[in-house]
KOLDONU-927411 format. One record per residue (C-alpha): x, y, z; residue in one letter. Coordinates in steps of 0.25 Angstrom, whole numbers, padded with zeros to 4 digits, always signed. Example, Ala and Ser with C-alpha at 12.3 -4.5 7.8 and 13.67 -1.06 7.14 Angstrom:
! KOLDONU-927411
+0049-0018+0031A
+0055-0004+0029S
END
This chain:
! KOLDONU-927411
-0009+0048+0061X
-0022+0053+0055X
-0029+0055+0042X
-0043+0058+0037X
-0053+0053+0027X
-0065+0061+0021X
-0078+0057+0014X
-0085+0066+0005X
-0100+0064+0007X
-0109+0067-0006X
-0096+0064-0013X
-0086+0053-0014X
-0079+0049-0001X
-0064+0054-0002X
-0052+0055+0007X
-0049+0069+0013X
-0036+0064+0018X
-0030+0051+0016X
-0018+0043+0012X
-0012+0050-0001X
-0011+0036-0006X
-0021+0025-0003X
-0015+0013+0004X
-0020+0001-0005X
-0013-0010+0003X
-0004-0011+0015X
+0001-0025+0019X
+0009-0023+0032X
+0013-0038+0030X
+0013-0039+0045X
+0005-0052+0047X
+0011-0063+0056X
+0002-0074+0050X
-0008-0077+0039X
-0008-0075+0024X
-0014-0062+0023X
-0006-0049+0022X
-0016-0039+0027X
-0018-0026+0020X
-0019-0014+0030X
-0023-0004+0019X
-0038-0007+0020X
-0039-0012+0006X
-0039-0026+0010X
-0028-0030+0000X
-0022-0041+0009X
-0010-0048+0004X
-0007-0063+0005X
+0005-0070+0011X
+0009-0081+0001X
+0018-0093+0005X
+0019-0089+0019X
+0028-0077+0021X
+0033-0076+0036X
+0024-0065+0042X
+0032-0057+0052X
+0022-0046+0057X
+0029-0032+0057X
+0041-0038+0050X
+0033-0041+0038X
+0031-0054+0029X
+0044-0061+0027X
+0045-0067+0013X
+0053-0079+0011X
+0058-0076-0004X
+0053-0090-0008X
+0038-0089-0011X
+0031-0081-0001X
+0025-0067-0004X
+0013-0058-0001X
+0002-0058-0012X
-0005-0045-0014X
-0020-0043-0019X
-0023-0043-0034X
-0024-0030-0041X
-0018-0021-0030X
-0013-0011-0041X
-0026-0009-0048X
-0030+0006-0051X
-0016+0011-0046X
-0010+0022-0054X
+0001+0024-0043X
+0005+0017-0030X
+0015+0016-0019X
+0019+0002-0014X
+0028+0001-0002X
+0033-0011+0006X
+0043-0014+0017X
+0053-0026+0013X
+0064-0033+0020X
+0072-0041+0010X
+0081-0052+0015X
+0095-0055+0010X
+0091-0068+0003X
+0082-0061-0007X
+0088-0063-0021X
+0084-0062-0036X
+0072-0054-0042X
+0060-0052-0032X
+0049-0042-0029X
+0046-0036-0016X
+0032-0034-0021X
+0026-0036-0035X
+0012-0031-0039X
+0007-0035-0052X
+0006-0047-0061X
+0014-0059-0066X
+0013-0064-0080X
+0008-0079-0080X
+0015-0082-0093X
+0029-0077-0088X
+0029-0076-0073X
+0034-0062-0075X
+0028-0049-0069X
+0019-0042-0078X
+0014-0029-0073X
+0018-0026-0059X
+0025-0017-0049X
+0036-0021-0039X
+0047-0019-0029X
+0060-0027-0028X
+0073-0025-0020X
+0083-0032-0029X
+0092-0030-0037X
+0088-0016-0034X
+0076-0010-0026X
+0066-0008-0038X
+0051-0006-0040X
+0043-0005-0052X
+0030-0007-0060X
+0027-0012-0074X
+0014-0014-0082X
+0020-0027-0089X
+0034-0033-0089X
+0046-0030-0080X
+0053-0022-0091X
+0042-0012-0090X
+0045-0009-0075X
+0045+0005-0072X
+0054+0005-0060X
+0062+0011-0048X
+0075+0004-0047X
+0086+0007-0036X
+0100+0003-0036X
+0100-0006-0024X
+0092-0018-0019X
+0084-0018-0006X
+0093-0021+0006X
+0091-0033+0014X
+0086-0036+0028X
+0080-0022+0030X
+0065-0017+0028X
+0064-0007+0017X
+0051+0000+0013X
+0050+0001-0002X
+0040+0010-0008X
+0036+0011-0023X
+0028+0022-0029X
+0021+0022-0043X
+0014+0033-0050X
+0010+0030-0065X
+0004+0044-0068X
+0011+0056-0074X
+0023+0048-0080X
+0024+0039-0068X
+0033+0039-0056X
+0039+0028-0047X
+0046+0029-0034X
+0053+0020-0024X
+0055+0022-0010X
+0064+0015+0000X
+0061+0016+0015X
+0052+0028+0012X
+0063+0035+0004X
+0062+0038-0011X
+0073+0032-0019X
+0070+0031-0033X
+0059+0034-0044X
+0057+0027-0058X
+0071+0022-0063X
+0066+0019-0077X
+0057+0025-0088X
+0046+0014-0090X
+0032+0019-0088X
+0025+0018-0075X
+0013+0009-0075X
+0001+0013-0065X
+0001+0001-0056X
-0014-0001-0058X
-0012-0003-0073X
-0004-0016-0071X
-0013-0026-0078X
-0024-0016-0076X
-0023-0017-0061X
-0024-0033-0061X
-0012-0038-0053X
-0012-0052-0046X
+0003-0054-0043X
+0005-0044-0032X
+0015-0048-0022X
+0024-0044-0010X
+0037-0053-0010X
+0035-0059-0024X
+0038-0054-0038X
+0028-0054-0050X
+0039-0062-0057X
+0038-0076-0054X
+0052-0080-0055X
+0057-0068-0045X
+0061-0071-0031X
+0051-0069-0019X
+0055-0059-0009X
+0064-0063+0003X
+0060-0053+0013X
+0050-0046+0022X
+0039-0037+0018X
+0029-0028+0025X
+0020-0016+0023X
+0017-0017+0008X
+0009-0004+0004X
+0002+0000-0008X
-0004+0014-0011X
-0012+0019-0022X
-0003+0031-0025X
+0011+0036-0024X
+0014+0041-0009X
+0022+0053-0006X
+0036+0052-0001X
+0032+0055+0013X
+0021+0044+0012X
+0031+0034+0007X
+0041+0037+0018X
+0030+0035+0028X
+0029+0020+0023X
+0043+0017+0028X
+0045+0014+0043X
+0060+0013+0048X
+0064-0002+0050X
+0062-0006+0065X
+0060-0021+0062X
+0072-0030+0062X
+0077-0034+0048X
+0076-0049+0051X
+0061-0050+0054X
+0056-0056+0067X
+0042-0061+0071X
+0034-0049+0077X
+0025-0050+0088X
+0014-0040+0082X
+0011-0037+0068X
+0014-0023+0063X
+0002-0014+0063X
-0001-0006+0050X
+0005+0008+0049X
-0003+0019+0055X
-0004+0026+0041X
-0009+0014+0035X
-0020+0012+0046X
-0024+0026+0043X
-0024+0024+0028X
-0033+0011+0030X
-0042+0018+0039X
-0045+0030+0029X
-0046+0021+0017X
-0056+0012+0024X
-0066+0024+0028X
-0078+0025+0019X
-0092+0031+0019X
-0102+0023+0010X
-0110+0031+0000X
-0102+0044+0004X
-0107+0051-0009X
-0121+0049-0005X
-0123+0050+0010X
-0138+0048+0014X
-0137+0044+0029X
-0128+0044+0041X
-0114+0039+0039X
-0107+0028+0046X
-0093+0034+0049X
-0083+0024+0054X
-0076+0027+0067X
-0064+0019+0064X
-0056+0014+0052X
-0045+0003+0052X
-0045+0004+0067X
-0043+0019+0067X
-0053+0029+0073X
-0060+0039+0063X
-0063+0053+0067X
-0074+0059+0057X
-0076+0074+0053X
-0086+0080+0045X
-0087+0093+0036X
-0101+0095+0039X
-0107+0089+0052X
-0121+0094+0048X
-0121+0084+0037X
-0112+0073+0042X
-0108+0071+0056X
-0095+0064+0061X
-0104+0053+0066X
-0110+0050+0052X
-0123+0057+0054X
-0128+0063+0041X
-0138+0075+0040X
-0141+0076+0025X
-0143+0090+0021X
-0157+0093+0015X
-0157+0096+0000X
-0143+0095-0003X
-0130+0086-0003X
-0119+0089+0006X
-0104+0085+0006X
-0098+0082+0019X
-0083+0078+0022X
-0081+0067+0032X
-0067+0066+0037X
-0062+0053+0044X
-0049+0055+0052X
-0041+0043+0056X
-0029+0044+0065X
-0019+0034+0071X
-0007+0036+0079X
-0008+0051+0079X
+0002+0052+0068X
+0001+0059+0055X
+0003+0050+0043X
+0011+0056+0031X
+0003+0046+0022X
-0010+0052+0025X
-0016+0066+0024X
END
């Protein structure tokens, strides 16, 4: 797997080749102890395990359906005109009633009802949607069947508000439906002007709804609509038993997410006004970086800068990051 990142000198730093959608948050939910759900995206948007879910490493966080859930950081939808949200979920047979697999938005203090949110639920039908206000303004994708029990499913939801708006729902990486009503599609970042404080996995933004009785892992949020091939790459065939057991070692992050994190973590301070040598990092997120330069007479791959006399110069530095020797569909 490989990808690259470029920085323009005497101009703003930019990516020459990177993920088509920036990974904003990735919670593998593979911890075995503690209360922090670690974010592997590089954004430091860590979640919090609330009321003691059972942490099962590679088999995810087992939620009891009573009162435990994962709290996500505030305002994670801010400035988003589109998004892709994906999660792996394994619902148990005892799940009943109205519930959300995840809900991102706000709860009205006066009523306890959701007011501005996006969501995914598995019953009475697999359904996803978004609303700027009440439930009766939900633009949604509704299927004709519930999520099956005792099996891991990868549910991916795409939202694009521009150009009339589009919604998409994917089950195990396969497209199954688009918008099934005609209500307007709200840009996620416009929900309460981007201020959202009731962002949950395993809990609804409606206070009277049930909690999730099931296991969850690999929650991801991207800042745009991924392609069909990129969404397919998020799904992995089920190899874990449907009844989770305690693993000996936690799951490592997916290689494509390690590369994404490595690329988005690389920065060159003052890249629009270089006046001295550059400290080019040799590694990022534990992966080696190989630097290339478009003009070694000005900037060498070791960061040594020779400023031209009497003129400015633009040089492209390309950082190439690789792991596992595989090409990732998610990255260019």
